[in-house]
N, C-alpha and C positions, 0 to 999 in steps of 0.2 A: 555574682563575682566571676571575673574572668580567670583563665588559667594563669595569667600574669599575676593577678592578685593572690591566688593560692600559692604560687611559687614564692612570692614575697613573704607570705606568712610562714611558709616552711623554712625559708632561709633565716627568718628572725628566730624561729624555734631552735634551729641548729646553732646559730650564733650564741643565743642565751645559754643553751646547754653546754656548749664548749667553754664559755667563760665560767660557768658554774663549776666545771670540772678542771679549771685552771689550764685549759688547753686553748690553742689558737683556733679561731673559727676556720681558718684556711686549712687546718689539718683534717677536716671532715668533708668528704666529697658527696654531693647529692646525686644519686642515680634516680632519675624520674622513670618510674615503672609504667611503660606505655602499652603493656599487653592488652589486646582486644580493642585498643583505641585506634581511630583512623589516623592516617598520615597527617591530616589537617590539624589534629590536636597536637601532634609533635611539632609541626611548623609553628603553631601558636606559642608553644613553650620555647622553641628555638628563638623566636622573635623577642622573647622576654629574657634571653640570655642563657637558657639552659642548653647544655651540650651533651651530657651523658644520659643515655636512655637505656632502660632495661627491658628485655623481652624474654618470655618464658617458653616460646615455641619456635623451633628452629626454622620451619618454613615461613612462619609469620615474620621472623627476623629478616629473612632473605627478601621477602616481598616488600617490606617497608624500606629496607636499605636500597632496593632498586627504585622505589617510588620517590625516595628522598635523596637520590644520588647527587642532586645539585647542591646539597648542603654539605660541603666538603669537609667540614670539621666536626661532624657528628661523631660521637664516640659510643659504639654499641656494646652493651654488656649483656651477655647471656646469663640469666639467673634462674632458669627452670631446670627441671630434671632433663638430662640429655641422654637419649638412647644412643647406643653405639652406632646404629645405622644412620643416625642423623648428625653424627659428629662432623661429617664433611661440610654441612651447611655452616655450623658454628665456626669451624676452623677457617673457612673462607671469608666470613663476614665480620665476626665479632672481634672487638679489640681486647676484651677481657671475658673469660668464662669463669663464673663463680662456683660452678657445681661439679667439679671433678671429684668423684667419690670412689672410684675403683682403679686398679692398675690396668685393667682391660680398656677402660675408657681413656685413660692417660696415653696408653700405647696407640690407640686409634687416632686420637686427636693429634698426637705427635707426628704420626705418619701423614695424616691429611695436611697438617700445617706445613710440613716439608714440601709437599707437592704444590700447595696453593697460595703460599704467602711469601712475602719478601722480607719479613721480620718475624721473630718468634712471637708466639701467642701467649699472652699473660694469662695465668690460670690461678684459681684459688681452690682449695680443697674443702668441699662441703662436709661438715661434721654433724651427725645426728646425735646431739648430746642427750636429748630426751629419750633416745632409743625408741622413738615412736614407729611402730611397724608400717604405718601408712605413709611415712616420709622417706625420701631418699637420704643418702649421706653415709659416709664412713662412720663406723663406731670409733670412739677415742682410741681403742686399742689397734685400729687399722690405719691410723694416720701415717705412721712411719713407713708402712708398706706403700701407700699411695705417694708419699713424698719421694721415696726411692724411684718409683715408676716415672714420676714427672721429671726428676733429675736425669733419668736415663734418656730422655728425649731432647735432643739438641734444639728442636724447634718449639719447645715449651719453656716458658719463664715462670718459675714458681714465685708467687707474690704473697700468699697468705692463706687465711682460713675464713670460712663462711658458715653461718648457721641460721636456722629458722626455729624459734622457740615454740613450745606448746602454746596453743591459743587459749586466751581467757583466764590466765593465772598470772597476775603481775609478779607475785613472789617467785614463781618458777621461771618467769622470763628473766628477771634480774640474775637469778642463779645461773641460767644458761649463758648469758652474756659474760658473766664473770668467769665461768668455766672455760669459755672459748679463749679468753685472755690468758688464763692459766695454762691451757694446752699450748698456746703459742709460745709461752715461756719455756715449756718443757721441750719444745722442738726447735730451740735455737734463738728464740726471742725476736724482737722487732728487726734486728739486723738481718735475720734470715727470712722472716715472714712479716714484712712490714705492714701488710694490709689485714684488717679485720672487717669483714662485711657482715653487718648485723644491724637490726633496727629498721622498723617500718613506720607507717603513719601513726600508730597508736603508742609506740614505745621507743621512738628514736632518742628521747632524752636519756633513758636508762642505758641504751646502747652506747651513746657518746660518753656517758660517765664511766662505762667499763672499758672504753678505748676504741670504739668503732672508728674506722677511717672511711668506710663507705656506709651510707644509709640508703635503703632502697624504698622509695616512697611513691606510691601510686594514687590511692584514693584521696589523700589530702591535696593532691595537685589536680587530678583529672576527674574526681568524683567517683561515685559508685559505678561498677561495671554492669 
């Protein structure tokens, strides 16, 4: 099967899940996770109509953006852990950063965005709901602090929350998705935090049922890494 075939299948899953949750399919945006994949794979997905792509590594993001600069309507999403010293790359290239998890990172992104952009950088706050020590993300109790830091930066635009659930436990995954939606409601609701970034190849249906507006899908589109 081609990348276009896989994309079609993923879109069919998204549409079915949205309808099952009494949501409009257009309310859920697919971010094709292209990390470690060559620019040619992104071009193939682009030819099939995909525009939003997710990258995990800042320097890989920059390299691919340069290699694909002729595709003027690409939308780059940074979805990996972002070290403060790499914030300059994401601030310059990304359209959306899903993984702001500290006030320090928010401050650095804001400063870099002010220097290198012509419009504010959209950001989401990553929340480590499972409190897994090996994963990045603010704890639920730290969300307000990070929100305040983002709002203090004129060149950042706060858009929502993001999470990655524990692997291999469907019950825990559903709970994490539902908790992220509850945390959104505790911090102003959809009017303040319109985006929820959650759900991947194996669990996008549950994420959409819980309110995801972004699903981040790599393997189901591009195959194993």
